[in-house]
Residue, then its C-alpha position, 0 to 999 in steps of 0.5 A: m499499499k502507498r502511504v499518503s500524507i495530504f497538507g491542505a486536506t480541506g482546500s480544493i486541492g486537497q478535497n480533489t486529492i481525497d476524492l481520487i484516493a477514496r475511489a480506491p481505499d485498498e490501494y492508499e494508507i493515510v498517514a497524516l491530513s492537515g487543514g485550517r479552521n474547517v475542522a468539521q471537514l478535516a475530521e470527516d476526511a480523517r475518520n473516513l480515510r482512517a488517517e493516523v493524525a490530523v492536524t489543524a494549523f489553529a491551536e484554538c481549533l484543537p479542542d474541536l478537533r479532538a472532540a470530533l475525533a474522540g474514540t476513533g484512535i486518530a490523533a489530533a494536533a495543531g500548530e507549526e510544529a505539530l505540521l512539521e511533526a506530521a510531515a516528518r512521519p514516513a510516507d511514500w507520496v505527500m500532497s503539498a496544498i497549503v496556500g502560501a509560504a507556509g506550505l514550504a517548511p512542511g514540504l522540506k520536511a516530506l522530502e527529507q524523509g524521501a518522500a514523492l512531493a506533489l507540489a500544488n503550492k507553487e509559493s515554495m518553488v518561487c520562494a526557495g526552489p533551488l533548496i527544494m530541488a537540492t533537498a529532494r536530491a540529497h535525500g532520495g526524494v522527488v518533486l512531482p507539479v501539480d499545477s495543472e500548467h507545470s503538470a503539462v510541461f512536465q507530461a510534454l517533456v516525457g522522453e525529451r531532452i530539456e536541451d531541445v526546448e525552444r520555449v515554453v508557453l504557459t496559458a492563462s484564463g485571464g480570470a474575472f476581469r479578462d473582459w473589462p474595460l482597463e479603466r474600470l479595473a481600478q473599481a474592482t471589488p474583492e467580491q468580483a474578483a473571487t469569482h472566477p469564469n472557468w474553475d472552481m477555486g478558493q477565494r485567494i487563488t481566484i483573486d490571483s488569477a484576476s490580477m495574474f499573480n497567479k500566472a506571474l508566480e507560475l512563470i517563476e516556478t517554470r524557471e525553478f522546475f525546468q531550469l530554463d532561460p526566463a526569456r524562453i517562458e512566455a504566457v498568453v491568454h487562453p479564454e477556455s482553460l483547455v490547453h494547459a501549457l505548450v512546449g516548443f522544440r528547437d526543430g519547431a514542433l510545438m507539443a500541447h496539453v489539452g484536457p478539461s479544467d478539472m484538478r483531478h488530471a494533474i494530481g492524478y497523474a502525480l498520485h500514480y506517477p510514473e504510470r498513467r491510470a484511468l481518471p474520472v474527468e470529462r473526455l473532451d468533445l473537439v467538435q462541440i468545443g469548436q475552437l480554441t482562443f488565445r490572446a496576448a497577455c498585456e503587462t499594462r492590464w496585469p503588471a505582475l507579469r512585468l514584476a515576474r520577470d524582474v524577480m527572475a532577473a534578480g534572483g536569489l531571495a527576490g522570489a521570497v519578497f515578491n511572494a510575501a509582499k503579494e500575500q500581504a497586498m491582498d490581505a489589504f485588498i480583501d479588507h478593502r484597504i487598497g484597491f484592485l491596481q495597488m496590489a501590484e504597486v505595493v509589490e513592486v515598491v516592496l521589491n524596489r526597497l529591498s533590492a536597494h540592500k543587496s543583503h536582503i536579496d543575495a543571501e544564500i537560499s536557506l529556510d532561515n533567510v527565506r523567512q527572514a526575507d518574508h518577514l522583512a517584505r511583510v513589515t515593508a508592505d504593511e507599512y507602505i499600505r498604512n502610509g504610502 
């Protein structure tokens, strides 16, 4: 049996992972599940999957989790240390789906046990890609991409040589505001930004989609995963969200990964890798689809894409600064303290201020230094949001 842990079990990626595992329960032994404040869902999944331990990120939720698991024999725990202890439990395959920089340390801990890390937490690669990959190499682990775009690239490269890749094209839906006039974006609300035209995702990732910060993170993540020159990584808007990525080779061939807007494909590919098994996803009817369309990803409308280029050029800890500033800016937008367009402004100011002190960016990429850069970026972002 494959021993599996799922961190971020109550989110959309975690729930889709559980859906696949529950279809073949005899094949899996569940080690650990983690979640946030949705203790009822976390406890229900832990009971149904007979997990060894369930962990909530919030200490104040622990009494409710313990009560919900009373009499089951399933351990209940809370907080960062408990999460790291759960990640250190031996497992063959670990889903990393905790949102934000908080997913980095548990992912590293899982890799230190030699696990296959299914990485849906793009922030880990953005903040500390070299550290993630070095940890996997040092301990015999493997990192499997779960973002639909990076899974698509990963699949397109099976049997290919990375030196033959001429370019990688990531597709973006364009999010909630792709058809809005540019002048209207300044009035966009968090509620409007949290409605996605194609995907059913959580609030934060959906807002990231509207601002294209998700695609900016994915550009950086592509650089870290596949070690490509940033000049060879592109983004285009593809409203149908059926072509997840394309890989162009030096002979002119362009290989596209086409599939339904269903995260269970990328999750299932990682879960069964290197096998390819049947999955309960829609089979596309190309005649019914009729056409696939593409548009330029305008950096005036989506300045996050330009900022991603700046981050890749800077290297070092710039990714950690970028991600932390973005998270703080999004919090302020959700709280109606800044406008939609101001999120990119905050991130750019923070990058510029911290880049002026080379020691903040050029330090070794270690967990401690990533955390320090993250902290400095958040403090700087909050100060700018308060005082301008």
